MIVEXRO-287769 format. One line per field, with one value per residue (C-alpha): residue in three letters; x, y negated, z. Coordinates in steps of 0.5 Angstrom, whole numbers, always signed. Layout:
code = [Ala, ...]
X = [X, ...]
Y = [Y, ...]
Z = [Z, ...]
//
This chain:
code = [Met, Thr, Ala, Ala, Gly, Glu, Asn, Pro, Pro, Thr, Ser, Ala, Arg, Trp, Arg, Met, Leu, Ala, Ile, Leu, Cys, Gly, Ala, Val, Val, Leu, Ser, Phe, Ser, Thr, Trp, Phe, Ser, Ala, Asn, Ala, Ile, Ala, Pro, Glu, Val, Ser, Arg, Ala, Trp, Ala, Leu, Ser, Pro, Ala, Ala, Ala, Gly, Trp, Leu, Thr, Asn, Gly, Val, Gln, Ile, Gly, Phe, Val, Ile, Gly, Ala, Leu, Leu, Ala, Ser, Leu, Phe, Asn, Leu, Pro, Asp, Leu, Val, Arg, Met, Asn, Arg, Leu, Met, Ala, Ala, Ser, Ala, Gly, Leu, Ala, Ala, Val, Ser, Asn, Ala, Ala, Leu, Leu, Leu, Glu, Pro, Gly, Pro, Ile, Gly, Ala, Thr, Ile, Cys, Arg, Ile, Ala, Thr, Gly, Phe, Ala, Leu, Ala, Gly, Val, Tyr, Pro, Pro, Ala, Leu, Lys, Leu, Val, Ser, Thr, Trp, Phe, Val, Thr, Gly, Arg, Gly, Leu, Ala, Phe, Ala, Ala, Val, Ile, Gly, Ala, Ile, Thr, Ala, Gly, Ser, Ser, Leu, Pro, His, Leu, Phe, Arg, Gly, Ala, Val, Ser, Gly, Ile, His, Trp, Gln, Thr, Val, Val, Met, Leu, Ser, Ser, Leu, Ala, Ala, Leu, Val, Ser, Met, Ala, Gly, Phe, Leu, Trp, Phe, Ala, Arg, Glu, Gly, Pro, Tyr, Pro, Phe, Gly, Lys, Ala, Val, Phe, Asp, Pro, Arg, Gln, Ile, Gly, Arg, Val, Leu, Arg, Asp, Arg, Asn, Val, Ala, Leu, Val, Asn, Leu, Gly, Tyr, Leu, Gly, His, Met, Trp, Glu, Leu, Tyr, Ala, Met, Trp, Ala, Trp, Leu, Leu, Ala, Tyr, Leu, Ser, Ala, Ala, Tyr, Glu, Gln, Asn, Ala, Val, Gly, Thr, Ala, Thr, Asp, Ala, Ser, Leu, Leu, Thr, Phe, Ala, Ala, Val, Ala, Ala, Gly, Val, Ile, Gly, Cys, Phe, Ala, Gly, Gly, Val, Leu, Ser, Asp, Arg, Phe, Gly, Arg, Thr, Ala, Thr, Thr, Ala, Gly, Met, Met, Ile, Ala, Ser, Gly, Thr, Cys, Ala, Leu, Leu, Ile, Gly, Phe, Val, Phe, Asp, Gly, Pro, Gln, Trp, Leu, Leu, Val, Leu, Val, Val, Ile, Val, Trp, Gly, Ile, Thr, Ile, Ile, Gly, Asp, Ser, Ala, Gln, Phe, Ser, Ala, Ala, Val, Thr, Glu, Leu, Ala, Asp, Arg, Ser, Tyr, Ile, Gly, Thr, Ala, Leu, Ser, Leu, Gln, Met, Gly, Met, Gly, Phe, Ala, Leu, Thr, Ile, Leu, Met, Ile, Trp, Leu, Met, Pro, His, Leu, Ala, Glu, Trp, Leu, Gly, Gly, Trp, Gln, Trp, Thr, Phe, Ser, Ile, Leu, Ala, Val, Gly, Pro, Phe, Ile, Gly, Ala, Thr, Ala, Met, Leu, Val, Leu, Arg, Arg, Arg, Pro, Glu, Ala, Glu, Arg, Leu, Ala, Asn, Gly, Arg, Arg]
X = [+23, +17, +11, +5, +0, +6, +10, +17, +20, +17, +23, +27, +20, +18, +25, +25, +19, +22, +28, +24, +19, +24, +27, +20, +18, +26, +24, +17, +20, +20, +14, +10, +17, +15, +7, +10, +15, +9, +6, +14, +16, +9, +11, +20, +16, +10, +5, -2, -6, -7, +0, +4, -2, +3, +9, +6, +1, +8, +9, +4, +6, +12, +10, +4, +9, +14, +9, +6, +13, +14, +8, +9, +16, +14, +20, +18, +18, +24, +29, +32, +27, +32, +37, +31, +29, +36, +37, +29, +32, +37, +34, +28, +34, +38, +31, +28, +35, +35, +29, +35, +38, +31, +30, +24, +16, +17, +24, +22, +16, +20, +24, +17, +15, +23, +21, +15, +19, +23, +18, +15, +20, +20, +13, +10, +16, +17, +10, +12, +18, +14, +8, +15, +16, +7, +3, -2, -2, -1, -6, -3, +4, +2, -1, +5, +9, +3, +3, +10, +9, +4, +8, +14, +9, +8, +15, +16, +10, +13, +20, +16, +11, +17, +21, +19, +21, +25, +28, +24, +31, +32, +26, +29, +36, +32, +28, +34, +38, +33, +32, +40, +40, +34, +38, +43, +38, +34, +41, +44, +39, +32, +32, +28, +23, +22, +16, +19, +14, +15, +21, +17, +20, +18, +10, +6, +0, +1, -4, -9, -9, -10, -15, -19, -19, -27, -25, -18, -23, -28, -21, -19, -25, -25, -18, -19, -25, -20, -15, -21, -21, -14, -8, -13, -14, -7, -5, -10, -11, -5, -10, -16, -14, -10, -16, -21, -15, -14, -21, -23, -17, -16, -9, -2, +0, +5, -1, -5, +2, +2, -5, -3, +2, -2, -8, -3, +1, -5, -7, -1, -6, -12, -6, -5, -13, -15, -10, -12, -19, -19, -14, -20, -26, -25, -22, -29, -32, -25, -24, -31, -33, -27, -29, -36, -33, -28, -33, -37, -32, -31, -38, -38, -31, -35, -39, -33, -30, -32, -31, -32, -24, -24, -30, -25, -19, -24, -27, -20, -16, -21, -22, -14, -14, -19, -18, -12, -14, -17, -11, -6, -13, -12, -6, -7, -13, -9, -5, -9, -14, -9, -5, +3, +6, +4, +3, +9, +5, -2, +0, +4, -1, -7, -3, -1, -9, -10, -5, -7, -14, -10, -7, -14, -17, -11, -11, -19, -19, -16, -21, -27, -25, -24, -31, -34, -31, -27, -24, -30, -34, -30, -27, -35, -34, -29, -34, -36, -30, -30, -38, -37, -31, -34, -41, -35, -32, -39, -40, -34, -36, -42, -37, -35, -28, -27, -26, -19, -19, -16, -16, -23, -25, -27]
Y = [-61, -61, -63, -60, -56, -58, -52, -51, -52, -46, -43, -43, -39, -34, -32, -31, -27, -23, -21, -18, -15, -12, -10, -7, -3, +1, +1, +3, +9, +13, +13, +18, +22, +29, +28, +29, +35, +38, +43, +46, +45, +48, +55, +55, +54, +57, +51, +51, +45, +42, +43, +40, +34, +32, +30, +25, +23, +22, +17, +13, +15, +12, +7, +5, +6, +1, -3, -4, -4, -10, -14, -12, -15, -21, -18, -21, -27, -27, -23, -27, -23, -21, -18, -14, -12, -10, -5, -2, +0, +4, +7, +9, +11, +16, +18, +21, +24, +27, +32, +34, +39, +42, +41, +46, +42, +41, +37, +34, +32, +28, +25, +23, +20, +15, +13, +11, +7, +5, +1, -2, -7, -9, -9, -15, -19, -18, -22, -26, -29, -30, -34, -40, -40, -41, -45, -46, -39, -35, -30, -28, -28, -23, -19, -19, -16, -11, -10, -8, -3, +0, +1, +3, +9, +11, +12, +20, +22, +19, +22, +30, +28, +26, +32, +38, +42, +37, +39, +37, +35, +31, +26, +25, +24, +19, +15, +15, +11, +7, +5, +4, -1, -4, -5, -9, -14, -16, -17, -21, -25, -25, -32, -36, -41, -49, -48, -43, -41, -44, -40, -36, -34, -26, -27, -21, -25, -27, -20, -22, -29, -25, -20, -26, -30, -28, -30, -26, -20, -20, -20, -14, -11, -11, -9, -3, -2, -1, +3, +8, +10, +7, +12, +19, +18, +16, +22, +27, +25, +30, +35, +33, +33, +40, +44, +41, +43, +49, +51, +48, +50, +43, +41, +43, +41, +36, +33, +33, +29, +24, +22, +21, +17, +12, +12, +9, +5, +2, -1, -6, -8, -9, -13, -18, -19, -20, -25, -29, -28, -29, -36, -38, -35, -34, -29, -27, -26, -22, -17, -15, -14, -10, -5, -5, -2, +3, +5, +6, +10, +16, +16, +18, +22, +29, +29, +28, +34, +38, +34, +31, +29, +22, +21, +23, +20, +13, +13, +16, +10, +5, +7, +6, -1, -2, +1, -3, -10, -13, -11, -17, -21, -19, -21, -27, -28, -28, -33, -38, -36, -34, -40, -41, -39, -32, -31, -24, -21, -22, -18, -12, -11, -11, -7, -3, -2, -1, +5, +8, +9, +12, +18, +20, +21, +23, +30, +30, +31, +37, +40, +37, +40, +48, +46, +44, +50, +45, +39, +37, +33, +31, +24, +22, +20, +15, +10, +9, +4, +0, -2, -4, -8, -11, -13, -16, -21, -23, -25, -28, -32, -35, -38, -46, -44, -39, -46, -45, -39, -41, -48, -48, -42, -38]
Z = [+4, -1, +1, +4, -2, -7, -10, -10, -18, -21, -23, -17, -14, -19, -20, -12, -12, -19, -15, -9, -13, -17, -9, -7, -13, -12, -4, -4, -9, -2, +1, -4, -5, -2, -4, -12, -10, -5, -10, -10, -3, -1, -6, -3, +4, +5, +6, +7, +3, +11, +13, +7, +8, +14, +9, +7, +14, +17, +13, +15, +22, +22, +18, +24, +30, +26, +24, +32, +35, +30, +33, +39, +39, +34, +30, +23, +27, +30, +25, +19, +14, +9, +14, +17, +9, +8, +15, +13, +6, +8, +14, +8, +4, +9, +11, +5, +2, +10, +5, +2, +8, +7, +15, +14, +16, +22, +20, +14, +18, +22, +16, +13, +20, +19, +12, +14, +20, +15, +10, +16, +16, +9, +8, +12, +12, +4, +5, +10, +6, +0, +4, +4, -3, -5, -3, -9, -12, -6, -7, -15, -11, -6, -12, -14, -9, -7, -15, -13, -7, -13, -18, -13, -10, -17, -18, -16, -20, -27, -24, -23, -30, -35, -35, -34, -30, -26, -18, -13, -10, -16, -15, -8, -10, -15, -10, -4, -9, -11, -4, -4, -9, -5, +0, -3, -7, -1, +3, -3, -6, -2, +2, +5, +1, +2, +8, +14, +19, +26, +30, +34, +41, +44, +46, +47, +48, +41, +40, +44, +41, +33, +36, +38, +33, +29, +23, +22, +25, +19, +15, +18, +19, +11, +11, +14, +10, +3, +7, +8, +1, -1, +1, +2, -6, -7, -2, -5, -13, -15, -11, -14, -21, -21, -19, -25, -30, -27, -26, -33, -37, -40, -38, -34, -27, -31, -34, -27, -25, -30, -30, -23, -24, -29, -24, -19, -23, -26, -19, -22, -26, -21, -17, -21, -23, -16, -16, -22, -19, -11, -12, -17, -15, -7, -3, +0, -7, -10, -4, -4, -12, -12, -6, -9, -15, -12, -7, -14, -17, -10, -12, -19, -19, -16, -23, -28, -25, -30, -35, -41, -40, -44, -37, -33, -35, -35, -27, -25, -28, -27, -20, -20, -22, -17, -11, -10, -14, -7, -3, -3, +0, +6, +7, +4, +8, +14, +14, +11, +17, +24, +27, +24, +31, +30, +22, +21, +28, +25, +19, +22, +27, +20, +17, +23, +24, +17, +17, +23, +19, +13, +19, +20, +13, +10, +15, +14, +6, +6, +12, +9, +1, +5, +8, +2, -3, -7, -9, -13, -8, -2, -5, -4, +4, +2, -1, +6, +7, +2, +3, +10, +8, +3, +8, +12, +7, +5, +13, +13, +7, +10, +16, +15, +16, +10, +7, +9, +4, -3, -3, -1, -6, +0]
//
């Protein structure tokens, strides 16, 4: 065993982080596979924008169900993490590939729910597994995992935008194949580190203990503010850019897909920046700063709808960087503040609540766009969440328990 406060040999922990992140990238290519092909599928199945939104929202619903069931039964603390992640990645691959059967709107939504359910068995366990390898530098390690999720989520947009005229079935096949490869990576190469968490037993009271922890509650409020904004932006940015390009005759559908990919993928930069900043200056300051920046972008995006083009691209990319740069730090904060006997449950519960909120926001956006007469000002409502979240993290910063964050850096 490695002494407390130290880390295992550098090569071992970074090698495991690289393996884990590579597998996470591949498995999460299934998350937005339907969103990336929504324009083609909507035409083929005569879907309205609101109906097409359920292709994305189905994943959120499935993830919430999976995360909350995992919390209820304490699965991340009971089952070997590499086996849980491998089985989940395999299920994601199969449920995503089922779209190739062209099951229609209802069947496709069920497939997406199954995909989200499966990915709930990848995300929280990946963070817990990383925690067993990193004590110092945990913020950066978590940022790497969230960066991998971000990169994986952007891949279908790259598949669609990189090859003009690519068939939607090809995008689905590529993302399912990637998830199958990730299954092998989790099963054969992912291993727990030298800082294992205590072996848990099934106890439904764990959820109550998590909810009553005031410090964790403040972190979760910050996370909810973050999630209010994140997936609504990721899910509907392509619709916003397509509308802006069409109205102003400045780009094509392929251009809109590539800029959407660039914005989501740019979040990888934000994840690593957030990890470095949080380990150096503290979790609360970093998360509050990122949320203030992303909330400001949500307010500005409507003003650049009509151009100039360079300014639209700049705001979109900055938003893509800052909107995800804080995400890993909420998870890292939970591992530092919550009781170690239910870390996995606390992470799953946090994510379950956050993704439940994303269902509402993803559903709301096209209805709001219809009410406003277009996408130009629709994203403004997203600024509310990050500003509330930033306030919660600054309140936490003043509490004495915040000393446990980032080795005393709060």
